C-alpha positions in Angstrom: 273.6 -21.6 31.1 276.1 -18.8 30.4 275.1 -15.1 30.9 275.5 -14.2 27.2 272.7 -16.7 26.3 270.3 -15.2 28.8 267.8 -12.6 27.5 266.7 -9.8 29.7 267.0 -9.2 33.4 264.9 -9.9 36.4 265.9 -7.4 39.0 265.5 -7.8 42.8 265.0 -4.5 44.4 265.9 -3.7 48.0 268.6 -2.6 50.4 269.0 -6.2 51.7 270.9 -4.7 54.7 271.0 -8.0 56.6 270.1 -10.5 53.9 267.7 -12.1 56.3 265.0 -14.7 55.5 262.6 -12.0 54.1 265.4 -10.6 51.8 266.3 -14.1 50.8 262.6 -14.8 49.8 262.7 -11.8 47.4 266.0 -12.8 45.9 264.9 -16.4 45.6 261.7 -15.4 43.8 263.7 -13.3 41.4 265.9 -16.3 40.6 262.9 -18.5 40.1 261.3 -16.1 37.7 264.6 -15.5 35.8 265.0 -19.3 35.3 261.5 -19.5 33.8 262.1 -16.5 31.5 265.6 -17.5 30.6 266.8 -14.2 32.0 269.7 -13.2 34.4 269.1 -12.4 38.0 270.4 -9.0 39.2 270.2 -7.8 42.8 270.0 -4.0 43.2 271.3 -2.7 46.5 273.4 0.1 47.9 277.2 0.1 48.4 277.9 1.5 51.8 275.8 2.2 54.9 272.6 3.8 53.5 270.9 4.1 56.9 274.0 5.9 58.3 273.8 8.5 55.5 270.1 9.0 56.0 270.5 9.4 59.8 273.8 11.4 59.9 275.6 8.4 61.3 273.2 7.4 64.0 272.0 4.2 62.5 274.6 1.5 62.3 274.6 -1.5 59.9 274.4 -5.2 60.8 276.9 -6.1 58.1 279.5 -4.3 56.0 279.0 -4.1 52.2 281.6 -6.8 51.7 279.8 -9.1 54.1 276.4 -8.5 52.4 278.1 -9.2 49.0 279.3 -12.6 50.2 275.8 -13.6 51.5 274.0 -12.4 48.3 276.6 -14.1 46.0 276.0 -17.3 48.0 272.4 -17.2 46.9 273.5 -17.8 43.3 272.6 -14.6 41.5 274.2 -13.5 38.3 275.1 -9.9 39.3 274.9 -7.4 42.2 274.5 -3.8 41.4 275.8 -1.5 44.2 274.2 1.9 43.9 276.1 4.9 45.4 274.8 6.4 48.7 275.6 10.0 47.7 273.1 12.8 47.9 272.7 13.0 44.1 271.6 9.4 43.7 269.4 9.5 46.8 267.7 12.7 45.6 266.6 11.0 42.3 262.9 11.3 41.7 261.0 8.0 41.4 260.5 8.1 37.6 264.2 9.1 37.1 265.2 6.1 39.3 263.2 3.7 37.2 264.5 5.2 34.0 268.0 4.8 35.4 267.6 1.1 36.0 266.2 0.6 32.5 269.3 2.3 31.0 271.4 -0.2 32.9 269.5 -3.3 32.2 267.0 -4.8 29.7 264.5 -5.4 32.5 261.8 -8.0 32.0 260.6 -8.3 35.6 260.9 -6.4 38.9 260.8 -8.3 42.2 260.5 -6.7 45.6 258.9 -6.9 49.0 255.3 -5.5 49.1 256.5 -2.6 51.3 259.4 -1.5 49.0 259.9 2.2 48.5 262.4 4.1 46.4 263.4 7.5 45.0 263.6 10.8 46.8 262.1 10.7 50.3 261.1 7.1 49.6 258.0 8.3 47.8 258.1 5.7 45.1 256.0 2.5 45.9 255.2 -0.8 44.2 252.2 0.8 42.6 254.5 3.2 40.8 256.6 0.3 39.5 253.5 -1.5 38.3 252.2 1.6 36.4 255.7 2.1 34.8 256.1 -1.6 34.0 252.6 -1.8 32.3 253.7 0.9 29.9 256.9 -0.9 29.0 255.4 -4.4 28.9 257.3 -5.6 31.9 256.2 -7.8 34.8 256.2 -7.0 38.5 256.1 -9.6 41.3 255.9 -8.7 45.0 256.8 -10.9 47.9 254.8 -10.8 51.2 256.8 -9.9 54.3 258.0 -13.0 56.2 256.8 -13.1 59.8 258.2 -14.7 63.0 256.7 -15.0 66.5 257.6 -11.4 67.4 256.2 -9.9 64.2 257.7 -9.1 60.8 261.3 -10.2 60.1 263.2 -7.0 59.7 266.7 -5.6 60.2 265.3 -3.5 63.0 264.1 -6.6 64.8 267.5 -8.2 64.3 269.3 -5.2 65.7 267.1 -5.3 68.8 268.0 -9.0 69.3 271.7 -8.4 68.8 271.6 -5.7 71.5 270.1 -8.2 73.8 272.6 -10.9 72.9 269.9 -13.2 71.7 272.0 -14.8 69.0 269.9 -17.9 68.7 266.8 -15.8 67.7 269.0 -13.7 65.4 270.2 -16.8 63.6 266.6 -18.0 63.0 265.7 -14.7 61.4 268.9 -14.6 59.3 268.6 -18.3 58.2 272.3 -18.7 59.1 274.7 -17.9 61.9 275.3 -14.2 62.6 279.0 -13.5 61.7 281.7 -10.9 61.8 284.5 -10.9 59.2 287.7 -9.0 59.6 291.4 -9.0 59.2 293.4 -10.6 62.1 295.9 -8.3 63.8 298.6 -9.0 66.2 297.8 -7.9 69.8 299.4 -8.5 73.2 299.4 -12.3 73.0 298.1 -12.6 76.6 295.8 -15.4 75.5 298.8 -17.4 74.3 300.6 -16.9 77.6 297.5 -18.3 79.4 297.4 -21.3 77.1 294.4 -20.0 75.1 295.7 -18.3 72.0 293.2 -15.9 70.4 292.8 -14.2 67.0 291.8 -10.6 67.2 289.5 -8.5 65.0 288.6 -4.8 65.1 284.9 -3.9 65.3 284.0 -1.7 62.3 282.9 1.7 63.6 279.7 1.8 61.6 278.6 -1.7 62.7 275.7 -2.2 65.0 277.1 -3.5 68.3 276.3 -6.9 69.6 275.8 -7.2 73.4 279.2 -7.4 75.2 279.8 -11.0 76.2 281.3 -14.4 75.7 279.8 -16.5 72.9 279.9 -20.0 71.5 280.7 -20.0 67.8 283.0 -21.4 65.2 285.3 -20.5 62.3 286.2 -22.3 59.1 289.9 -22.1 58.4 291.2 -23.8 55.1 288.0 -25.9 55.0 288.2 -27.1 58.6 285.6 -26.1 61.1 286.9 -25.1 64.5 284.6 -24.5 67.5 285.3 -21.2 69.1 285.0 -19.2 72.4 284.4 -15.6 71.2 284.8 -12.6 73.4 283.0 -9.5 72.1 283.7 -6.3 74.0 286.2 -4.8 76.3 288.8 -6.6 78.5 288.2 -5.3 82.0 290.6 -7.8 83.7 293.4 -5.9 81.9 291.7 -2.5 82.2 291.3 -2.2 78.5 288.2 -0.4 77.4 288.6 -0.6 73.6 286.0 -3.1 72.2 287.5 -6.0 70.2 286.5 -9.4 68.9 288.7 -12.1 70.4 288.3 -15.8 69.5 290.0 -18.9 70.8 289.7 -21.5 68.1 289.6 -24.9 69.8 292.1 -27.3 68.2 293.6 -24.8 65.8 297.3 -24.1 65.8 299.0 -21.6 63.5 299.2 -17.9 62.7 296.5 -15.9 60.9 297.9 -12.4 61.1 296.9 -10.3 58.1 294.3 -12.9 56.9 290.6 -12.4 56.6 288.6 -14.6 59.0 284.9 -15.0 59.5 283.6 -15.8 63.0 280.2 -17.3 63.3 278.1 -16.8 66.5 275.9 -19.6 67.8 275.0 -18.9 71.4 275.5 -16.4 74.3 277.4 -18.0 77.1 278.0 -15.4 79.8 278.7 -11.8 80.6 282.2 -10.4 80.5 283.6 -10.4 84.1 286.6 -8.6 85.6 288.7 -11.2 87.3 291.0 -10.5 90.2 294.0 -12.1 88.5 295.0 -14.0 85.4 294.7 -17.4 87.1 290.9 -16.8 87.7 290.6 -15.8 84.0 292.4 -19.0 82.9 290.1 -21.1 85.0 287.0 -19.5 83.4 288.4 -19.9 79.9 288.8 -23.6 80.6 285.1 -23.7 81.6 284.2 -21.8 78.5 286.0 -24.3 76.3 284.1 -27.1 78.0 280.8 -25.3 77.4 281.5 -24.8 73.7 282.5 -28.5 73.5 279.2 -29.5 75.1 280.9 -30.8 78.3 279.4 -30.3 81.7 281.0 -27.4 83.6 
């Protein structure tokens, strides 16, 4: 059904900073309600790193805004509203915030997690939305937090697991593989000289860092899935301290310079090691390829 035949808006409220399983439950419920009400589904979030603004750059994000946009769009919503992360918007009182949303959309229902807060200092709660909605004849639906073995699924929990390199647990909480998207740049071509050509991505400065190490993963290039050995971190064998993402795509041949590529992480393989020479590194890379391919090393 086209948007112009849909009446009213069901709005999913949240930051959705990692679009994990709990976030997906909120957005999924908004979609479900919208279908029943013949309304469109709008996801309200922030454009930019909200946590970094609130913590003067201390708190990093799991994903960039562009990455979050891709994941939210994949859930099949009609529209994403990216609110600014400037002081004026963040200083908006709770009633002013709700009025602001209602000037943007003909809201018929609000959907959020049961712990959602909003407005200046996060003083607005679901109870405030319910009072406001009652006066306007709107509906409110809250989604319970989604739990896992370690507690509530949260971006904070995911960050802790990323720091440990526990990608397999991260992927369970995300409901998909953790990934990094970036533009491939031309580097020193050492990998090619060793027989293991790599694509190289810069790590965004406001991105929460994954544990340095070598990972099993994959990338999809022009619709083809290529297994990958991914190095995340510095390159001590060559005395290079700058952290990069390097990936050897098994079976791929071609140049990707200047193109956007997404690398998906599946499993932590090993720590980064400083080898005495390039031959030792080459031998280890061959073992890494076998590990990724499921062969005995």
